[in-house]
LODREN-757658 format. One line per 8 residues: number of its first residue (from 1); for each residue x, y, z of N, C-alpha, C. Coordinates in Angstrom, 3 decimals. Layout:
N
NUM> X:Y:Z:X:Y:Z:X:Y:Z ~ ...
REM end
This chain:
317
1> 0.836:-1.183:0.000:0.000:0.000:0.000:0.880:1.246:0.000 ~ 0.377:2.335:-0.617:1.091:3.612:-0.584:1.466:3.981:0.846 ~ 2.593:4.671:1.007:3.059:5.202:2.289:3.340:4.102:3.308 ~ 3.710:2.908:2.831:3.980:1.779:3.729:5.455:1.445:3.840 ~ 6.326:2.341:3.412:7.750:2.063:3.486:8.277:1.270:2.313 ~ 7.527:1.268:1.199:7.971:0.491:0.034:9.288:1.021:-0.526 ~ 9.468:2.344:-0.486:10.723:2.914:-1.001:11.908:2.479:-0.155 ~ 11.718:2.519:1.163:12.808:2.134:2.070:13.182:0.668:1.882
9> 12.186:-0.186:1.759:12.458:-1.615:1.577:13.143:-1.863:0.236 ~ 12.625:-1.235:-0.819:13.194:-1.438:-2.157:14.632:-0.941:-2.225 ~ 14.897:0.178:-1.569:16.248:0.761:-1.592:17.274:-0.168:-0.944 ~ 16.832:-1.106:-0.104:17.777:-2.031:0.541:18.216:-3.153:-0.397 ~ 17.467:-3.400:-1.465:17.738:-4.563:-2.314:19.093:-4.524:-3.025 ~ 19.578:-3.349:-3.498:20.893:-3.353:-4.145:22.026:-3.840:-3.252 ~ 21.854:-3.747:-1.929:22.893:-4.217:-1.017:23.064:-5.726:-1.090 ~ 22.091:-6.434:-1.695:22.221:-7.888:-1.851:22.313:-8.278:-3.322
17> 22.691:-7.311:-4.166:22.974:-7.601:-5.565:21.791:-7.530:-6.503 ~ 20.688:-6.958:-6.065:19.510:-6.831:-6.928:19.529:-5.468:-7.599 ~ 19.390:-5.444:-8.915:19.402:-4.197:-9.672:17.979:-3.645:-9.789 ~ 17.855:-2.333:-9.727:16.557:-1.667:-9.863:16.418:-0.955:-11.195 ~ 17.489:-0.912:-11.983:17.462:-0.258:-13.284:17.803:1.209:-13.205 ~ 17.866:1.844:-14.359:18.239:3.260:-14.439:17.079:4.176:-14.814 ~ 15.918:3.581:-15.076:14.753:4.376:-15.477:13.848:4.592:-14.266 ~ 14.377:5.273:-13.237:13.641:5.445:-11.991:12.905:6.784:-11.961
25> 11.748:6.787:-11.310:10.990:8.026:-11.165:11.798:9.027:-10.351 ~ 11.649:10.302:-10.682:12.378:11.359:-9.978:11.863:11.519:-8.555 ~ 12.755:11.876:-7.639:12.345:12.142:-6.264:11.467:13.387:-6.211 ~ 10.651:13.473:-5.175:9.764:14.622:-4.993:9.844:15.097:-3.554 ~ 9.204:16.222:-3.290:9.251:16.802:-1.948:8.674:15.847:-0.908 ~ 7.611:15.090:-1.288:6.987:14.182:-0.328:7.748:12.869:-0.193 ~ 8.791:12.669:-1.029:9.637:11.484:-0.928:11.038:11.879:-1.375 ~ 11.732:12.700:-0.564:12.994:13.323:-0.991:14.131:12.350:-1.251
33> 14.052:11.126:-0.703:15.126:10.163:-0.945:14.844:9.276:-2.157 ~ 13.720:9.539:-2.827:13.421:8.817:-4.056:12.366:7.739:-3.871 ~ 11.692:7.405:-4.984:10.657:6.376:-4.959:11.209:4.999:-5.314 ~ 12.321:4.959:-6.081:12.951:3.718:-6.501:11.974:2.850:-7.300 ~ 11.197:3.526:-8.147:10.211:2.850:-8.990:10.628:2.936:-10.447 ~ 10.553:1.822:-11.138:10.857:1.779:-12.561:9.789:2.574:-13.314 ~ 10.219:3.586:-14.071:9.273:4.468:-14.750:8.392:3.749:-15.755 ~ 8.947:2.754:-16.460:8.166:2.026:-17.462:7.109:1.143:-16.807
41> 7.457:0.516:-15.677:6.485:-0.286:-14.929:5.361:0.612:-14.417 ~ 5.750:1.755:-13.878:4.764:2.714:-13.360:3.788:3.130:-14.461 ~ 4.313:3.403:-15.645:3.474:3.844:-16.759:2.493:2.749:-17.177 ~ 2.947:1.508:-17.235:2.053:0.401:-17.592:0.940:0.262:-16.555 ~ 1.290:0.358:-15.279:0.276:0.248:-14.228:-0.742:1.377:-14.303 ~ -0.274:2.581:-14.620:-1.205:3.701:-14.766:-2.190:3.445:-15.903 ~ -1.676:2.928:-17.005:-2.547:2.666:-18.159:-3.526:1.527:-17.866 ~ -3.087:0.521:-17.110:-3.989:-0.564:-16.724:-5.148:-0.030:-15.885
49> -4.835:0.823:-14.917:-5.889:1.390:-14.072:-6.860:2.226:-14.892 ~ -6.330:2.953:-15.870:-7.186:3.814:-16.691:-8.169:2.997:-17.522 ~ -7.834:1.729:-17.815:-8.761:0.875:-18.555:-10.047:0.637:-17.767 ~ -9.940:0.752:-16.444:-11.117:0.597:-15.585:-11.674:1.951:-15.166 ~ -11.166:3.038:-15.795:-11.617:4.373:-15.416:-11.258:4.703:-13.989 ~ -10.077:4.249:-13.544:-9.705:4.365:-12.136:-8.314:4.964:-11.987 ~ -7.975:5.265:-10.729:-6.612:5.639:-10.378:-6.252:4.917:-9.084 ~ -5.126:5.290:-8.492:-4.654:4.580:-7.312:-5.532:4.716:-6.099
57> -6.438:5.687:-6.098:-7.301:5.902:-4.939:-8.752:5.527:-5.216 ~ -9.011:4.868:-6.343:-10.358:4.385:-6.638:-10.572:3.072:-5.905 ~ -11.603:2.995:-5.095:-11.897:1.772:-4.364:-12.535:0.723:-5.269 ~ -12.313:-0.542:-4.911:-12.896:-1.673:-5.630:-12.548:-1.636:-7.119 ~ -11.244:-1.600:-7.400:-10.772:-1.594:-8.785:-11.312:-2.814:-9.532 ~ -11.853:-2.608:-10.720:-12.490:-3.693:-11.476:-11.473:-4.444:-12.332 ~ -11.127:-5.642:-11.903:-10.238:-6.503:-12.693:-10.915:-6.886:-14.005 ~ -12.207:-7.156:-13.944:-12.948:-7.568:-15.133:-12.880:-6.515:-16.227
65> -13.080:-5.247:-15.862:-13.036:-4.165:-16.851:-11.654:-4.039:-17.486 ~ -10.632:-4.284:-16.697:-9.264:-4.195:-17.214:-9.001:-5.328:-18.201 ~ -9.329:-6.545:-17.803:-9.029:-7.710:-18.644:-9.840:-7.726:-19.934 ~ -11.030:-7.126:-19.921:-11.880:-7.139:-21.107:-11.619:-5.966:-22.049 ~ -10.746:-5.039:-21.649:-10.446:-3.883:-22.495:-9.631:-4.312:-23.720 ~ -9.870:-3.651:-24.836:-9.189:-3.996:-26.088:-7.677:-3.811:-25.991 ~ -7.243:-2.867:-25.151:-5.816:-2.564:-25.048:-5.058:-3.535:-24.152 ~ -5.770:-4.417:-23.477:-5.132:-5.259:-22.455:-4.006:-6.121:-23.027
73> -4.263:-6.828:-24.103:-3.248:-7.731:-24.657:-2.022:-6.966:-25.137 ~ -2.244:-5.751:-25.659:-1.123:-4.936:-26.103:-0.240:-4.517:-24.945 ~ -0.854:-4.149:-23.821:-0.082:-3.782:-22.633:0.669:-4.992:-22.083 ~ 0.040:-6.160:-22.159:0.718:-7.375:-21.693:1.947:-7.663:-22.544 ~ 1.825:-7.509:-23.862:2.977:-7.713:-24.736:4.078:-6.700:-24.442 ~ 3.668:-5.475:-24.161:4.639:-4.435:-23.824:5.369:-4.778:-22.528 ~ 4.630:-5.293:-21.557:5.242:-5.664:-20.279:6.192:-6.841:-20.450 ~ 5.836:-7.790:-21.302:6.715:-8.936:-21.565:8.052:-8.454:-22.128
81> 7.993:-7.546:-23.091:9.222:-7.015:-23.683:10.026:-6.216:-22.667 ~ 9.328:-5.495:-21.791:10.013:-4.710:-20.760:10.795:-5.623:-19.821 ~ 10.155:-6.677:-19.335:10.840:-7.584:-18.406:11.994:-8.294:-19.111 ~ 11.793:-8.714:-20.341:12.878:-9.344:-21.108:14.065:-8.395:-21.233 ~ 13.779:-7.130:-21.510:14.841:-6.132:-21.648:15.595:-5.937:-20.344 ~ 14.852:-5.830:-19.235:15.511:-5.622:-17.941:16.384:-6.819:-17.574 ~ 15.884:-8.024:-17.812:16.646:-9.216:-17.441:17.825:-9.465:-18.387 ~ 17.766:-8.873:-19.573:18.927:-8.945:-20.468:20.041:-8.025:-19.966
89> 19.650:-6.967:-19.264:20.634:-6.011:-18.733:21.191:-6.435:-17.381 ~ 20.337:-7.038:-16.552:20.717:-7.312:-15.164:20.478:-8.786:-14.834 ~ 21.419:-9.419:-14.150:21.232:-10.831:-13.782:20.073:-11.029:-12.802 ~ 19.894:-10.066:-11.914:18.769:-10.107:-10.978:18.149:-8.731:-10.940 ~ 16.858:-8.652:-11.202:16.175:-7.356:-11.303:14.956:-7.346:-10.395 ~ 14.710:-6.206:-9.764:13.522:-6.064:-8.925:12.828:-4.758:-9.230 ~ 11.525:-4.714:-9.001:10.789:-3.460:-9.156:9.716:-3.359:-8.090 ~ 9.305:-2.137:-7.829:8.172:-1.909:-6.928:7.332:-0.767:-7.466
97> 6.043:-0.896:-7.238:5.074:0.158:-7.485:3.843:-0.235:-6.686 ~ 3.426:0.574:-5.710:2.257:0.195:-4.894:1.035:-0.190:-5.727 ~ 0.880:0.417:-6.900:-0.274:0.073:-7.733:-0.267:-1.396:-8.144 ~ 0.907:-2.017:-8.127:1.009:-3.431:-8.507:0.200:-4.331:-7.584 ~ -0.041:-3.884:-6.350:-0.779:-4.718:-5.396:-2.095:-5.216:-5.981 ~ -2.779:-4.335:-6.707:-4.089:-4.705:-7.248:-3.997:-5.160:-8.703 ~ -2.780:-5.270:-9.213:-2.583:-5.641:-10.611:-1.696:-6.875:-10.761 ~ -1.552:-7.652:-9.686:-0.676:-8.815:-9.760:-1.200:-9.875:-10.724
105> -2.509:-9.902:-10.957:-3.043:-10.850:-11.946:-2.400:-10.597:-13.307 ~ -2.144:-9.331:-13.626:-1.514:-8.956:-14.898:-0.047:-9.368:-14.905 ~ 0.703:-8.995:-13.869:2.134:-9.278:-13.845:2.396:-10.780:-13.722 ~ 1.510:-11.501:-13.030:1.665:-12.954:-12.972:1.561:-13.578:-14.360 ~ 0.663:-13.049:-15.189:0.556:-13.524:-16.576:1.857:-13.257:-17.331 ~ 2.415:-12.066:-17.141:3.662:-11.692:-17.821:4.782:-12.653:-17.443 ~ 4.932:-12.912:-16.128:6.006:-13.795:-15.680:5.782:-15.230:-16.161 ~ 4.522:-15.642:-16.238:4.223:-16.991:-16.719:4.581:-17.139:-18.194
113> 4.278:-16.108:-18.987:4.629:-16.136:-20.413:6.142:-16.275:-20.580 ~ 6.890:-15.608:-19.717:8.345:-15.619:-19.804:8.965:-16.826:-19.116 ~ 8.156:-17.592:-18.388:8.688:-18.740:-17.674:9.537:-18.351:-16.484 ~ 9.251:-17.187:-15.889:10.014:-16.699:-14.748:9.244:-16.937:-13.454 ~ 9.983:-17.172:-12.380:9.373:-17.406:-11.073:9.888:-16.357:-10.086 ~ 9.206:-15.224:-10.008:9.673:-14.155:-9.128:9.359:-14.436:-7.667 ~ 10.016:-13.699:-6.795:9.725:-13.714:-5.367:9.107:-12.374:-5.000 ~ 8.240:-12.384:-4.003:7.461:-11.186:-3.667:7.711:-10.756:-2.220
121> 7.885:-9.453:-2.051:8.017:-8.870:-0.722:6.830:-7.939:-0.504 ~ 6.054:-8.217:0.528:4.889:-7.400:0.856:5.271:-6.456:1.992 ~ 5.170:-5.150:1.729:5.499:-4.145:2.742:4.311:-3.967:3.683 ~ 4.594:-3.930:4.982:3.541:-3.792:5.990:3.841:-2.607:6.900 ~ 2.833:-1.758:7.071:2.936:-0.639:8.010:1.595:-0.468:8.702 ~ 1.618:-0.022:9.934:0.380:0.186:10.675:-0.571:1.057:9.861 ~ -1.807:0.598:9.630:-2.752:1.375:8.820:-3.029:2.780:9.350 ~ -2.900:2.983:10.654:-3.108:4.337:11.187:-2.020:5.270:10.667
129> -0.772:4.793:10.653:0.324:5.610:10.137:0.142:5.886:8.651 ~ -0.348:4.882:7.906:-0.626:5.075:6.484:-1.694:6.140:6.292 ~ -2.773:6.054:7.088:-3.864:7.027:6.987:-3.387:8.421:7.375 ~ -2.555:8.516:8.415:-2.006:9.818:8.822:-1.202:10.439:7.683 ~ -0.378:9.613:7.038:0.482:10.102:5.961:-0.344:10.557:4.763 ~ -1.386:9.798:4.410:-2.229:10.163:3.266:-3.086:11.388:3.574 ~ -3.464:11.545:4.821:-4.205:12.746:5.207:-3.308:13.967:5.083 ~ -2.060:13.834:5.527:-1.122:14.951:5.475:-0.738:15.302:4.041
137> -0.468:14.284:3.226:0.013:14.539:1.872:-1.109:14.858:0.892 ~ -2.184:14.071:0.943:-3.229:14.153:-0.083:-4.592:14.564:0.455 ~ -4.661:14.841:1.775:-5.928:15.191:2.421:-6.964:14.090:2.253 ~ -6.517:12.848:2.131:-7.431:11.727:1.929:-8.118:11.390:3.249 ~ -9.410:11.173:3.184:-10.167:10.854:4.390:-9.678:9.532:4.987 ~ -9.522:9.465:6.320:-9.041:8.226:6.946:-9.884:7.005:6.598 ~ -11.215:7.157:6.534:-12.072:6.007:6.199:-11.704:5.435:4.836 ~ -11.381:6.312:3.896:-10.983:5.866:2.561:-9.612:5.195:2.624
145> -8.696:5.769:3.393:-7.357:5.194:3.509:-7.398:3.788:4.084 ~ -8.216:3.572:5.118:-8.314:2.237:5.707:-8.876:1.232:4.700 ~ -9.893:1.649:3.957:-10.480:0.754:2.947:-9.466:0.437:1.853 ~ -8.717:1.452:1.413:-7.687:1.225:0.394:-6.590:0.309:0.925 ~ -6.162:0.547:2.173:-5.133:-0.302:2.781:-5.574:-1.755:2.746 ~ -6.832:-2.001:3.093:-7.337:-3.368:3.122:-7.345:-3.972:1.724 ~ -7.844:-3.224:0.741:-7.919:-3.748:-0.626:-6.529:-4.045:-1.186 ~ -5.621:-3.089:-1.056:-4.264:-3.269:-1.574:-3.582:-4.469:-0.895
153> -3.698:-4.525:0.424:-2.963:-5.540:1.179:-3.526:-6.936:0.946 ~ -4.843:-7.056:0.985:-5.476:-8.353:0.746:-5.084:-8.905:-0.615 ~ -5.168:-8.070:-1.657:-4.878:-8.554:-3.015:-3.392:-8.830:-3.210 ~ -2.542:-8.030:-2.573:-1.099:-8.265:-2.693:-0.731:-9.640:-2.160 ~ -1.305:-10.014:-1.031:-0.998:-11.315:-0.432:-1.698:-12.452:-1.182 ~ -2.983:-12.284:-1.461:-3.763:-13.352:-2.080:-3.255:-13.705:-3.478 ~ -2.908:-12.702:-4.262:-2.513:-12.950:-5.651:-1.070:-13.401:-5.805 ~ -0.348:-13.513:-4.696:1.022:-14.051:-4.748:1.171:-15.245:-3.812
161> 0.087:-15.835:-3.392:0.119:-16.832:-2.316:0.770:-18.140:-2.717 ~ 0.758:-18.526:-3.950:1.358:-19.803:-4.349:2.774:-19.619:-4.900 ~ 3.362:-18.501:-4.531:4.714:-18.167:-4.985:5.558:-17.770:-3.777 ~ 6.885:-17.756:-3.912:7.708:-17.313:-2.784:7.291:-15.911:-2.345 ~ 6.953:-15.774:-1.075:6.385:-14.513:-0.584:6.798:-14.291:0.866 ~ 7.148:-13.059:1.190:7.437:-12.718:2.579:6.809:-11.373:2.911 ~ 6.636:-11.110:4.208:6.102:-9.834:4.686:7.189:-9.136:5.478 ~ 7.420:-7.858:5.170:8.438:-7.067:5.862:7.759:-5.876:6.524
169> 7.989:-5.724:7.819:7.435:-4.607:8.572:8.320:-3.381:8.419 ~ 7.721:-2.276:7.977:8.464:-1.025:7.832:8.980:-0.546:9.189 ~ 8.148:-0.674:10.215:8.577:-0.232:11.549:9.786:-1.026:12.031 ~ 9.784:-2.332:11.799:10.923:-3.153:12.224:12.165:-2.859:11.394 ~ 11.987:-2.519:10.122:13.126:-2.137:9.289:13.808:-0.893:9.849 ~ 13.015:0.063:10.310:13.593:1.274:10.898:14.316:0.968:12.210 ~ 13.774:0.037:12.985:14.354:-0.289:14.290:15.611:-1.149:14.164 ~ 15.593:-2.116:13.245:16.689:-3.072:13.122:17.011:-3.338:11.653
177> 17.572:-2.350:10.961:17.796:-2.490:9.513:18.681:-3.661:9.129 ~ 19.792:-3.884:9.856:20.689:-4.982:9.483:19.968:-6.325:9.563 ~ 19.239:-6.533:10.657:18.546:-7.806:10.852:17.496:-8.037:9.769 ~ 16.758:-6.995:9.414:15.706:-7.156:8.418:16.279:-7.350:7.015 ~ 17.386:-6.685:6.711:18.023:-6.884:5.408:18.533:-8.321:5.282 ~ 19.119:-8.840:6.346:19.598:-10.221:6.304:18.418:-11.197:6.227 ~ 17.316:-10.842:6.853:16.108:-11.688:6.768:15.612:-11.751:5.318 ~ 15.603:-10.598:4.642:15.205:-10.561:3.230:16.181:-11.380:2.384
185> 17.470:-11.201:2.653:18.498:-11.907:1.877:18.372:-13.424:2.024 ~ 18.073:-13.893:3.246:17.877:-15.339:3.455:16.680:-15.839:2.650 ~ 15.602:-15.059:2.672:14.404:-15.443:1.932:14.698:-15.555:0.433 ~ 15.503:-14.623:-0.091:15.821:-14.598:-1.517:17.012:-15.486:-1.864 ~ 17.579:-16.135:-0.850:18.759:-16.984:-1.037:19.915:-16.189:-1.635 ~ 20.112:-14.985:-1.077:21.179:-14.099:-1.553:22.115:-13.675:-0.416 ~ 22.141:-14.450:0.656:22.972:-14.082:1.809:24.434:-13.882:1.420 ~ 24.929:-14.737:0.542:26.348:-14.664:0.181:26.674:-13.407:-0.620
193> 25.652:-12.735:-1.164:25.895:-11.549:-1.985:25.727:-10.233:-1.212 ~ 25.335:-10.309:0.036:25.116:-9.087:0.817:26.437:-8.359:1.019 ~ 26.441:-7.070:0.669:27.603:-6.207:0.862:27.384:-5.384:2.121 ~ 28.072:-5.748:3.206:27.823:-5.103:4.493:28.172:-3.619:4.457 ~ 29.127:-3.224:3.622:29.461:-1.802:3.509:28.268:-1.029:2.951 ~ 27.587:-1.626:1.963:26.388:-0.984:1.413:25.257:-0.957:2.428 ~ 25.138:-2.013:3.218:24.112:-2.049:4.271:24.339:-0.912:5.260 ~ 25.604:-0.698:5.612:25.919:0.360:6.579:25.648:1.740:5.987
201> 25.986:1.927:4.726:25.691:3.205:4.062:24.189:3.434:3.997 ~ 23.467:2.388:3.681:21.999:2.464:3.626:21.444:2.855:4.992 ~ 21.950:2.230:6.031:21.450:2.507:7.380:21.721:3.943:7.805 ~ 22.915:4.441:7.484:23.309:5.762:7.948:22.758:6.893:7.087 ~ 22.722:6.676:5.759:22.409:7.780:4.856:20.989:7.761:4.296 ~ 20.351:6.603:4.324:19.025:6.528:3.713:17.903:6.411:4.734 ~ 18.086:5.554:5.733:17.030:5.355:6.722:17.007:6.498:7.727 ~ 15.822:6.922:8.081:15.637:7.967:9.072:14.542:7.517:10.038
209> 14.919:6.987:11.217:13.909:6.495:12.164:12.875:7.539:12.558 ~ 13.219:8.825:12.434:12.264:9.873:12.797:11.091:9.931:11.830 ~ 11.228:9.229:10.660:10.111:9.213:9.711:8.889:8.508:10.300 ~ 9.119:7.605:11.243:7.990:6.958:11.912:7.626:7.822:13.119 ~ 6.758:8.795:12.867:6.479:9.834:13.858:5.729:9.304:15.068 ~ 4.853:8.335:14.886:4.012:7.872:15.984:3.952:6.352:16.007 ~ 3.839:5.803:17.194:3.625:4.368:17.356:2.257:4.183:18.001 ~ 1.445:3.345:17.414:0.083:3.190:17.890:-0.127:1.787:18.459
217> -0.733:1.677:19.634:-1.041:0.346:20.176:-2.164:-0.307:19.389 ~ -2.269:-1.615:19.507:-3.264:-2.386:18.786:-4.677:-1.847:19.062 ~ -4.940:-1.434:20.316:-6.276:-0.978:20.672:-6.699:0.240:19.845 ~ -5.732:1.074:19.469:-6.048:2.269:18.674:-6.602:1.876:17.314 ~ -6.011:0.845:16.702:-6.480:0.408:15.387:-7.870:-0.214:15.496 ~ -8.079:-1.017:16.543:-9.412:-1.604:16.750:-10.469:-0.513:16.857 ~ -10.132:0.547:17.592:-11.093:1.629:17.837:-11.368:2.428:16.568 ~ -10.325:2.727:15.827:-10.489:3.571:14.643:-11.134:2.828:13.472
225> -11.054:1.506:13.489:-11.586:0.723:12.367:-12.803:-0.091:12.781 ~ -13.602:0.458:13.670:-14.801:-0.270:14.106:-15.733:-0.578:12.941 ~ -15.790:0.333:11.956:-16.686:0.119:10.811:-16.161:-0.926:9.839 ~ -14.857:-1.213:9.918:-14.260:-2.185:8.992:-13.196:-2.979:9.765 ~ -13.646:-3.840:10.698:-12.729:-4.545:11.605:-11.726:-5.451:10.908 ~ -11.980:-5.816:9.665:-11.022:-6.656:8.945:-9.651:-5.993:8.846 ~ -9.609:-4.670:8.822:-8.323:-3.963:8.742:-7.434:-4.375:9.905 ~ -7.980:-4.294:11.103:-7.218:-4.641:12.299:-6.821:-6.112:12.313
233> -7.730:-6.973:11.899:-7.472:-8.412:11.950:-6.436:-8.834:10.910 ~ -6.514:-8.257:9.712:-5.520:-8.561:8.679:-4.149:-8.044:9.102 ~ -4.114:-6.841:9.670:-2.837:-6.273:10.118:-2.202:-7.144:11.206 ~ -3.006:-7.614:12.147:-2.480:-8.443:13.236:-1.890:-9.742:12.685 ~ -2.594:-10.400:11.763:-2.098:-11.659:11.214:-0.816:-11.443:10.416 ~ -0.764:-10.380:9.610:0.441:-10.114:8.819:1.601:-9.670:9.703 ~ 1.303:-9.024:10.824:2.365:-8.654:11.775:3.021:-9.912:12.337 ~ 2.206:-10.928:12.631:2.770:-12.192:13.105:3.680:-12.804:12.045
241> 3.283:-12.703:10.800:4.101:-13.259:9.714:5.390:-12.453:9.537 ~ 5.289:-11.130:9.663:6.477:-10.272:9.523:7.477:-10.507:10.652 ~ 6.984:-10.984:11.801:7.852:-11.239:12.953:8.184:-12.728:13.096 ~ 7.799:-13.518:12.089:8.072:-14.958:12.084:7.516:-15.643:13.327 ~ 6.329:-15.213:13.747:5.683:-15.798:14.918:4.609:-16.816:14.560 ~ 4.439:-17.118:13.280:3.392:-18.034:12.857:3.896:-18.867:11.682 ~ 3.585:-20.141:11.695:4.002:-21.027:10.622:3.107:-20.894:9.401 ~ 3.582:-21.414:8.272:2.835:-21.294:7.019:1.442:-21.910:7.107
249> 1.353:-23.125:7.639:0.064:-23.817:7.666:-0.967:-23.035:8.477 ~ -0.569:-22.576:9.662:-1.495:-21.826:10.506:-1.826:-20.471:9.883 ~ -0.825:-19.842:9.281:-1.077:-18.537:8.655:-2.122:-18.662:7.564 ~ -1.950:-19.614:6.639:-2.863:-19.710:5.509:-4.246:-20.179:5.929 ~ -4.304:-20.954:6.996:-5.613:-21.346:7.526:-6.387:-20.125:7.999 ~ -5.725:-19.263:8.768:-6.379:-18.044:9.230:-6.629:-17.080:8.073 ~ -5.696:-17.024:7.140:-5.833:-16.113:5.999:-7.053:-16.478:5.147 ~ -7.250:-17.752:4.909:-8.383:-18.181:4.089:-9.704:-17.695:4.679
257> -9.807:-17.737:6.002:-11.034:-17.272:6.656:-11.202:-15.769:6.482 ~ -10.114:-15.019:6.628:-10.186:-13.559:6.467:-10.491:-13.181:5.023 ~ -9.892:-13.913:4.082:-10.121:-13.599:2.669:-11.574:-13.880:2.283 ~ -12.143:-14.950:2.827:-13.554:-15.249:2.557:-14.448:-14.136:3.103 ~ -14.121:-13.633:4.273:-14.894:-12.522:4.849:-14.732:-11.262:4.009 ~ -13.523:-11.029:3.514:-13.279:-9.862:2.672:-14.183:-9.883:1.441 ~ -14.307:-11.056:0.815:-15.151:-11.175:-0.373:-16.604:-10.857:-0.098 ~ -17.055:-11.122:1.129:-18.451:-10.858:1.487:-18.651:-9.445:2.030
265> -17.715:-8.981:2.861:-17.921:-7.746:3.612:-17.444:-6.488:2.896 ~ -16.367:-6.602:2.121:-15.791:-5.389:1.552:-16.714:-4.697:0.548 ~ -17.338:-5.426:-0.389:-18.246:-4.737:-1.319:-19.384:-4.017:-0.602 ~ -19.922:-4.630:0.455:-21.005:-3.989:1.210:-20.499:-2.745:1.924 ~ -19.268:-2.828:2.446:-18.709:-1.662:3.128:-18.549:-0.492:2.171 ~ -17.966:-0.767:1.000:-17.758:0.300:0.018:-19.091:0.896:-0.415 ~ -20.078:0.042:-0.605:-21.382:0.495:-1.093:-22.166:1.247:-0.034 ~ -22.186:0.728:1.211:-23.079:1.267:2.233:-22.435:2.260:3.179
273> -21.133:2.115:3.422:-20.486:3.004:4.395:-19.737:4.152:3.748 ~ -19.331:3.990:2.501:-18.518:5.032:1.869:-19.259:5.765:0.756 ~ -20.527:5.481:0.575:-21.240:6.116:-0.534:-21.232:7.631:-0.411 ~ -21.280:8.128:0.831:-21.341:9.583:1.022:-20.009:10.259:0.728 ~ -18.947:9.464:0.608:-17.626:10.036:0.372:-17.225:10.018:-1.099 ~ -18.003:9.356:-1.923:-17.564:9.143:-3.302:-17.363:10.451:-4.056 ~ -18.103:11.487:-3.714:-17.938:12.766:-4.399:-16.875:13.631:-3.735 ~ -16.425:13.210:-2.559:-15.446:14.018:-1.837:-14.568:13.088:-1.004
281> -13.628:12.416:-1.659:-12.765:11.487:-0.953:-11.708:12.201:-0.126 ~ -11.519:13.479:-0.412:-10.483:14.233:0.281:-11.096:15.288:1.193 ~ -10.381:15.585:2.242:-10.791:16.633:3.168:-10.169:17.940:2.700 ~ -11.003:18.930:2.442:-10.496:20.218:1.974:-10.316:21.147:3.169 ~ -9.096:21.623:3.418:-8.889:22.517:4.562:-9.644:23.827:4.380 ~ -10.067:24.468:5.473:-10.863:25.701:5.384:-10.209:26.789:4.554 ~ -8.884:26.959:4.699:-8.234:28.053:3.974:-8.364:27.869:2.471 ~ -8.409:26.588:2.006:-8.542:26.334:0.570:-9.912:26.779:0.077
289> -10.952:26.515:0.881:-12.293:26.946:0.509:-12.364:28.470:0.438 ~ -11.733:29.159:1.402:-11.730:30.632:1.390:-11.022:31.149:0.140 ~ -9.905:30.503:-0.217:-9.146:30.935:-1.389:-9.969:30.767:-2.666 ~ -10.694:29.651:-2.773:-11.536:29.441:-3.949:-12.617:30.516:-4.050 ~ -13.226:30.843:-2.927:-14.252:31.890:-2.934:-13.657:33.225:-3.353 ~ -12.457:33.513:-2.853:-11.801:34.779:-3.183:-11.522:34.862:-4.679 ~ -11.056:33.742:-5.266:-10.787:33.728:-6.704:-12.070:33.897:-7.509 ~ -13.150:33.300:-7.016:-14.407:33.345:-7.766:-15.112:34.695:-7.644
297> -15.049:35.307:-6.462:-15.863:36.494:-6.191:-15.066:37.792:-6.101 ~ -13.753:37.661:-6.037:-12.930:38.854:-6.055:-13.113:39.754:-4.842 ~ -13.130:41.065:-5.094:-13.129:42.060:-4.029:-14.363:41.980:-3.149 ~ -15.482:41.500:-3.715:-16.701:41.407:-2.910:-16.527:40.406:-1.766 ~ -15.736:39.356:-1.966:-15.508:38.379:-0.911:-14.659:38.985:0.202 ~ -13.684:39.828:-0.164:-12.872:40.500:0.853:-13.763:41.404:1.703 ~ -14.658:42.115:1.049:-15.579:42.987:1.785:-16.479:42.192:2.714 ~ -16.948:41.046:2.258:-17.837:40.237:3.090:-17.107:39.737:4.327
305> -15.852:39.237:4.131:-15.079:38.767:5.271:-14.761:39.893:6.238 ~ -14.485:41.097:5.701:-14.188:42.247:6.548:-15.411:42.615:7.396 ~ -16.576:42.655:6.757:-17.802:42.989:7.498:-18.114:41.943:8.559 ~ -17.846:40.660:8.234:-18.083:39.595:9.196:-17.177:39.744:10.416 ~ -15.907:40.103:10.166:-14.966:40.289:11.270:-15.373:41.462:12.143 ~ -15.814:42.570:11.516:-16.234:43.733:12.284:-17.467:43.405:13.117 ~ -18.386:42.625:12.546:-19.605:42.260:13.261:-19.259:41.408:14.488 ~ -18.286:40.497:14.343:-17.904:39.665:15.477:-17.263:40.499:16.582
313> -16.416:41.461:16.182:-15.783:42.322:17.176:-16.828:43.156:17.931 ~ -17.806:43.656:17.195:-18.848:44.474:17.804:-19.675:43.626:18.778 ~ -19.854:42.380:18.456:-20.653:41.503:19.319:-19.956:41.179:20.626 ~ -18.628:41.271:20.629:-17.873:40.974:21.871:-17.832:42.166:22.816 ~ -18.216:43.333:22.317:-18.127:44.537:23.163:-19.367:44.682:24.022
REM end
């Protein structure tokens, strides 16, 4: 999911010999250390979403609409050539784009056509921190952020379940970077390629523990997600997996039950609980509304605000 530490996790991969390519998206103010996303992969994912008339913040992305679009096969062929090109350049290549979480059905087809067996790393961060970050950056309503977190996370895990897959906690990466990098390397069978000098540079120059501004207890998530309790339950189960506290058999047994509930409960939640937000998924700060009025009405709006202020002062006397 967006704002889950995907950049930090991806940036650690070169320390174990994984190439990310040279066509990376430019850094921005909201991610000054870079996104570490392949620009061509990002572009394909954007076009796939547009086939469903959607973007990264559209809830309940329609896989059916994407697969039935006339452009779908052409994009798949383009992706096949892209992966072939990257693997011709690099012995081991990795990419990340949060939008991929809901598009793994597409990328799985690409890898199957090429006969490749990729490994998947699922980034995990407390949904409250994700919602806080999206509220700060995009003014996205927390209810929408929690629903998006659930959709992205459920599909990321479910659509990669029969393939090598691990869960990495962003919070634990910040607390113990060396241990988590070695954990990733063991999973990828790349321990012998880890360059400890690069790990140390990554720890000192790239990671910033202050980026995790708040730590929230489990009870906070339960309370904030009363309308969609699956968020808390999915996060708890994946936290156990990220901390290696649960075996595969027990994990998938519990996961199957949660996924079945997701199929029944999530569409109803989007339809019945979020219908009032569909026209306004973002929270508009008051100053923005005042600025829009000022642009629309000009000097008359300044006069109205001035008279209102004078009236309030007179009322206090």
